[in-house]
Structures are given as structure tokens and as C-alpha cells.
C-alpha positions, 0 to 999 in steps of 0.5 A: 938725859939718860939719868933723868930717863932712868929715874922717870922710868922707875916711877912710870914703868917699874923697876925692870924697865928702868934698868933696860938699857935699850928702853932708856936709850930709845925713850931718850932718843924719841924725846930728843927727836920729837921736840925737833920734829915739832919745831920742823913741822911747825914751820909749815902752814897748819893746813899742810901738816897732816900731809907734810909729816908723811914726807919728812925724814925726821918724822920717819925717824920718830915713827921708827923710834916709836916702833922700837919702843913697842918692840922693847916694851912688849917682853916686859908687858908679857912678863907683867901679865904672867906675874899678875896671872900667877898672883891671881891663881895663888889667890892674891888680890893686892896690886902686883905693880904700882906704876904708871903702866898699871895706872893707865890699864886700870883707868883706861876704858879700852885696851891701853897702848903702853908704848904710846903712854910711856912715850907721852910721859917721857915727852913731858918729863924727860926733856924739861927735867934734864934741862933743869938738872943740866943747868944746875950742874953748869951753875954749880961749876961756875959757883963752886963755893956752893958745893960744900954747903950743899954737901953739908946739908945733904949729909945733915938732912939725909943722915937724920931722915933718909931719902923720904919726901920730907927729907927732900923738902928739908934740902932748903939750900938745894931747893934755893939753888935749883930755883935760882938756876931756873930763874937765870935760865928758864927752859922757855923765854915765854909761857902762856900763848893766847889768842885774844877772843874779844877786845880787852883794855888793860889797866894802862889803857893798852888795847888787845884786839880780837884775833891778836896772838899774845905771849907772857914773857919770862924775861922779867925774872931778870928785871931789877924791879922784881929781884935785887941784883937780877944779873947775879947768880945767888944760890941763897936768894930764895933760901933768904926769902924764907921766913919773910913775907915772900915765903910762899914764893921761895919754894922751888915748886911754888909759882908766882907772876914774878917767877913763872919757871913752872908756869903759874895759875891754873896752867902751872906745870902739874908735874913740878912736884915730881920733877923737883924731887927727881932733880934733888935725888939726882943732885944728891948722888952727883954732889956726894959721889962726884966733883966737876968743873969746867976746863980752864977758861971756859965760860958757858952761855945759854943759847936761844932757839926760838922761844926755848933757852938751851943750856950751852950745848958746847959746855964740857965738864971735867968729872971725877969720882970722890968718896961720898960721906954718906951711902945713899943706897943704904938710906930708907926711902 
């Protein structure tokens, strides 16, 4: 989670804040705590929640973490304001910063709250991206035969193109591996949750009654009607779909009714393009710089928690440094 938090903060909050260990810590802790609080408060009747949250220790902790976020962020905000004032005094009219803090400030109709805005971004960006990166690492530990082909692809593509977005797009095997990890273990067992506003008769004659609550399951991604050998992890599955009639559904960021890992339709995750690039960059560093494996005899098992499907929380990876074939820090971005 700290890796993803630092990566996200580089874009959301700038170069200085992403290197602030206290910010990385507190934003990661807030994200983890907030999801737990949401689940806990959700167990109470809806009418009682505006009252109950004041008495729950977990909610106290979330509020305390938000206060820590503000305290940690404030010196950075003050330095930013000073640099902008100095640039203005020097007659410079161009943007000093190009990050989410600046974007919010420009678009806000009133005085922005950088801490709340940054934490809101962290909530939607850190948890789910961490889940996907973690699961992909687990799957590669289970399928080490994929590691060398992935490294070969990284060296070939990045040597020629650097760490540009076009290069990340051309990491086609990596794209396929990540999408297969998402198919085998989506972050949610269901996506859309809806309230039926009027009776609806489906094509098979089944009637959805007004007032009923419905969900769309993601478990059909494990159905043989949609995927060949669905219970088998195949890192090449979506790579092999490229160049066929299924090409449009073969990309990690593409969505379909068959693969709603990022949702589908008008409510598909708008941040999936950012998340896909983020996971690819993290995996590039991990694959080229480290070896990892499970302890002997360990077999991971995803754990359901409500509608959430968690990577095995007991999973332990043995990791060692290796000599990378390519110096990623020297590549053009």
C-alpha cells in the first residue's frame, strides 16, 4: 500500500509530498481505516448513522487521522504558496505546479481544503490499485514461468521507448497478466447495485418488482460459457485475444459485460487508465529489481469479506534483490 500511496501522491500532490514519509503513512492508514469504518457504520440502520458515528472509536480514529493529514500537509501548502508568490513577483506567468492540489485550487469556487481533497483521491486510488498489484504479485509467485517472459518484454520495450505512456501500452503480456489476475480475483464480487423504480420484465420472463434491490455479479468471469478453462490462470489469455474478434475486450482498460473488473458502461471506473499505468510502472520496478516466491508448501486463497474479495491476508513472499537488466531511473518519461 505504501508503494501505491507514494506513486499516487506523485501525481496528486507533487514531488515533495510523495517523498514525505509521514504523509505516505497517514494517507495509507486513513485509506485502510476508512473502508473498515464504512463497513462498520453500514451495519447500523440508515437513520441512525448520523448519530452513531460520533460514538464509534473507529470513527474517532478516522477523524484523528484526517487531522494528522491536515497537519502534515500544511507546511507543504505554505511552501507552495511562497513559491507561487516568488514566481509572480519575478514576472513568471506559467504554472509553477501541475498536480491535483493545483487543479482543485483552480477549479474550486471557494477556498479549497487540500487535505480532504487529497484524502478523497487516496480513497478511490490507493485501496483498489493496491489490491490489483498485490494479487498480480501473488499470481506471479504461483506462476513463475511468466516472470522471464515479462522481464524480456520490459527490457525490449523500455529500452526502445523509455517509460512513456506509449511504452506502457506496448507491454502487452504484462497487460494480459494483470487483466487475468483481475478476472480470477476481482476486488468486488458484484458491481452495480440498483433499486428497481418500476416493474421490469426481462427477456426470459423474469420480473423485477418495484422496490427490490438488485446487484450484478462478477462471478460469471469464472464461467465456462464466457471463458475457456475459466478456473485456470492463463497469463496469455488476453494477449492471445488480440488480433481476433475479441480484440476490443483484450486490453486491461477495456470493459465489457464479460469482464467488468473495472465496471462497465457509463459507470465504468474513470480512473482505470491511471491505475493501469500505475500498476505497470510498479511491476516494472519489481520484476527487474527483485525475485519473489512463496515459502515452500504455501498455497494462497482469496478471502471473501462481504462483497469484497481480498487477496490472501496470510500470504507471505520471500523477496530478494537482483541485478536489473535495465536502469529504469535513467529512462526518459
